[in-house]
One Martini backbone bead per residue (centre of mass of N, CA, C, O) as a GRO file, in nm:
protein
  159
    1MET     BB    1   4.486  21.684   6.994
    2PHE     BB    2   4.180  21.580   7.133
    3ARG     BB    3   3.881  21.718   7.300
    4ILE     BB    4   3.606  21.636   7.517
    5GLY     BB    5   3.301  21.801   7.632
    6LEU     BB    6   3.065  21.801   7.912
    7GLY     BB    7   2.756  21.983   7.982
    8SER     BB    8   2.541  22.105   8.255
    9ASP     BB    9   2.215  22.272   8.329
   10ILE     BB   10   1.995  22.399   8.597
   11HIS     BB   11   1.688  22.600   8.626
   12PRO     BB   12   1.458  22.771   8.783
   13PHE     BB   13   1.188  22.944   8.797
   14LYS     BB   14   1.133  23.316   8.827
   15LYS     BB   15   0.992  23.577   8.930
   16GLY     BB   16   1.141  23.892   8.831
   17ARG     BB   17   1.304  23.779   8.581
   18ASP     BB   18   1.506  23.740   8.334
   19LEU     BB   19   1.532  23.563   8.028
   20VAL     BB   20   1.841  23.389   7.975
   21LEU     BB   21   1.973  23.275   7.651
   22GLY     BB   22   2.259  23.297   7.490
   23GLY     BB   23   2.243  23.617   7.562
   24VAL     BB   24   1.923  23.625   7.549
   25VAL     BB   25   1.636  23.807   7.579
   26ILE     BB   26   1.332  23.647   7.669
   27PRO     BB   27   1.010  23.656   7.645
   28HIS     BB   28   0.875  23.627   7.982
   29ASP     BB   29   0.723  23.574   8.302
   30LYS     BB   30   1.004  23.423   8.349
   31GLY     BB   31   1.296  23.337   8.498
   32LEU     BB   32   1.607  23.244   8.609
   33ASP     BB   33   1.743  23.100   8.888
   34GLY     BB   34   2.032  23.279   9.018
   35HIS     BB   35   2.326  23.441   9.067
   36SER     BB   36   2.340  23.516   8.805
   37ASP     BB   37   2.167  23.517   8.503
   38ALA     BB   38   2.105  23.200   8.455
   39ASP     BB   39   2.247  23.081   8.192
   40ALA     BB   40   2.222  22.756   8.115
   41LEU     BB   41   2.362  22.738   7.839
   42LEU     BB   42   2.636  22.879   7.914
   43HIS     BB   43   2.699  22.693   8.152
   44ALA     BB   44   2.719  22.429   7.995
   45LEU     BB   45   2.939  22.527   7.801
   46SER     BB   46   3.152  22.602   8.012
   47ASP     BB   47   3.172  22.316   8.136
   48ALA     BB   48   3.265  22.174   7.879
   49LEU     BB   49   3.529  22.332   7.847
   50LEU     BB   50   3.651  22.265   8.120
   51GLY     BB   51   3.636  21.954   8.090
   52ALA     BB   52   3.820  21.924   7.835
   53CYS     BB   53   4.065  22.055   8.031
   54ALA     BB   54   4.054  21.962   8.330
   55LEU     BB   55   3.932  22.234   8.526
   56GLY     BB   56   3.654  22.173   8.613
   57ASP     BB   57   3.416  22.386   8.738
   58LEU     BB   58   3.238  22.675   8.756
   59GLY     BB   59   3.252  22.715   9.074
   60LYS     BB   60   3.563  22.748   9.089
   61TYR     BB   61   3.556  23.039   8.920
   62PHE     BB   62   3.225  23.109   8.998
   63PRO     BB   63   3.118  23.203   9.267
   64GLY     BB   64   2.867  23.292   9.514
   65ASP     BB   65   2.938  23.609   9.491
   66LYS     BB   66   2.945  23.944   9.450
   67LYS     BB   67   3.094  23.945   9.172
   68ASN     BB   68   2.859  23.731   9.044
   69LYS     BB   69   2.621  23.903   9.074
   70ASN     BB   70   2.438  23.920   8.786
   71ARG     BB   71   2.620  23.803   8.584
   72SER     BB   72   2.733  23.764   8.279
   73SER     BB   73   2.767  23.475   8.084
   74LEU     BB   74   2.943  23.599   7.861
   75GLU     BB   75   3.178  23.668   8.049
   76ILE     BB   76   3.228  23.386   8.149
   77LEU     BB   77   3.284  23.258   7.873
   78ALA     BB   78   3.531  23.432   7.807
   79GLU     BB   79   3.705  23.327   8.043
   80VAL     BB   80   3.697  23.032   7.960
   81ALA     BB   81   3.826  23.068   7.680
   82GLN     BB   82   4.096  23.163   7.797
   83LEU     BB   83   4.164  22.900   7.944
   84VAL     BB   84   4.173  22.725   7.693
   85TRP     BB   85   4.399  22.879   7.552
   86GLU     BB   86   4.612  22.846   7.788
   87LYS     BB   87   4.604  22.519   7.741
   88GLY     BB   88   4.626  22.493   7.402
   89PHE     BB   89   4.330  22.549   7.281
   90SER     BB   90   4.080  22.501   7.038
   91ILE     BB   91   3.765  22.557   6.900
   92VAL     BB   92   3.567  22.371   6.690
   93ASN     BB   93   3.292  22.282   6.854
   94ALA     BB   94   2.930  22.318   6.930
   95ASP     BB   95   2.668  22.143   7.117
   96MET     BB   96   2.316  22.207   7.191
   97VAL     BB   97   2.053  22.171   7.451
   98VAL     BB   98   1.710  22.260   7.508
   99MET     BB   99   1.504  22.192   7.795
  100ALA     BB  100   1.156  22.284   7.732
  101GLU     BB  101   0.825  22.391   7.742
  102GLU     BB  102   0.918  22.689   7.817
  103PRO     BB  103   0.982  22.861   7.579
  104LYS     BB  104   1.004  22.923   7.260
  105ILE     BB  105   1.341  22.942   7.088
  106MET     BB  106   1.398  22.931   6.775
  107ARG     BB  107   1.390  23.250   6.711
  108TYR     BB  108   1.681  23.281   6.897
  109THR     BB  109   1.925  23.101   6.795
  110SER     BB  110   2.081  23.286   6.604
  111GLU     BB  111   2.168  23.489   6.825
  112MET     BB  112   2.311  23.285   7.002
  113VAL     BB  113   2.522  23.197   6.797
  114GLN     BB  114   2.648  23.475   6.761
  115ASN     BB  115   2.738  23.517   7.052
  116ILE     BB  116   2.914  23.265   7.080
  117GLY     BB  117   3.100  23.306   6.836
  118ARG     BB  118   3.218  23.576   6.930
  119VAL     BB  119   3.338  23.481   7.204
  120LEU     BB  120   3.490  23.209   7.076
  121ASN     BB  121   3.581  23.229   6.778
  122VAL     BB  122   3.338  23.083   6.610
  123PRO     BB  123   3.177  22.962   6.367
  124ALA     BB  124   2.844  22.931   6.320
  125GLN     BB  125   2.865  22.641   6.172
  126ASN     BB  126   2.997  22.529   6.471
  127ILE     BB  127   2.700  22.588   6.596
  128GLY     BB  128   2.464  22.417   6.805
  129ILE     BB  129   2.098  22.453   6.845
  130LYS     BB  130   1.854  22.292   7.042
  131ALA     BB  131   1.508  22.185   7.091
  132THR     BB  132   1.311  22.050   7.369
  133THR     BB  133   1.104  21.837   7.531
  134CYS     BB  134   0.948  21.633   7.813
  135GLU     BB  135   0.646  21.550   7.779
  136GLY     BB  136   0.564  21.620   8.096
  137LEU     BB  137   0.822  21.523   8.239
  138GLY     BB  138   0.882  21.634   8.517
  139ALA     BB  139   0.997  21.943   8.596
  140ILE     BB  140   1.030  22.032   8.302
  141GLY     BB  141   0.748  21.925   8.205
  142ARG     BB  142   0.614  22.137   8.427
  143ALA     BB  143   0.757  22.418   8.390
  144GLU     BB  144   1.004  22.479   8.625
  145GLY     BB  145   1.231  22.486   8.388
  146ILE     BB  146   1.578  22.454   8.271
  147PHE     BB  147   1.767  22.232   8.053
  148CYS     BB  148   2.121  22.189   7.973
  149GLN     BB  149   2.338  22.089   7.700
  150ALA     BB  150   2.696  22.021   7.623
  151VAL     BB  151   2.930  21.991   7.345
  152VAL     BB  152   3.287  21.963   7.283
  153LEU     BB  153   3.559  22.049   7.055
  154LEU     BB  154   3.909  22.014   7.081
  155ARG     BB  155   4.225  22.160   6.974
  156GLU     BB  156   4.540  22.150   6.947
  157ARG     BB  157   4.758  22.370   6.898
  158GLY     BB  158   4.938  22.299   6.586
  159LEU     BB  159   4.767  22.079   6.410
   0.00000   0.00000   0.00000
């Protein structure tokens, strides 16, 4: 049996925070505002994995409490991957898109892929990350934050 999951996340920019995407700190004058490290890419991916297993959303497992304050989203992703494994699935591939006017992220995507592959135990060639802009439309187009989407394919182990 195969399962597909879709996830998305959006965070506004905030001065005084590091910008973390895909577990990579990207030089920028603003970071993303959120309870954890606000890594919208890994949050979207984690939600896609949870959704594929019908396990609910990220907030169910990682509420906005003291334990999760400024928490690394790579740690969150690792815990989600364990939940997927416990449900009897392995991750076949993941495809993600980052929608942002700034900063340009393509020079960092290889490191993001390596981080994600290591945490999920998925070969780099099975992880896609793309970037696009919103052509000036809406809050993302006005460079007020970053929106990410992810889709995953899971396979029941033993197939």
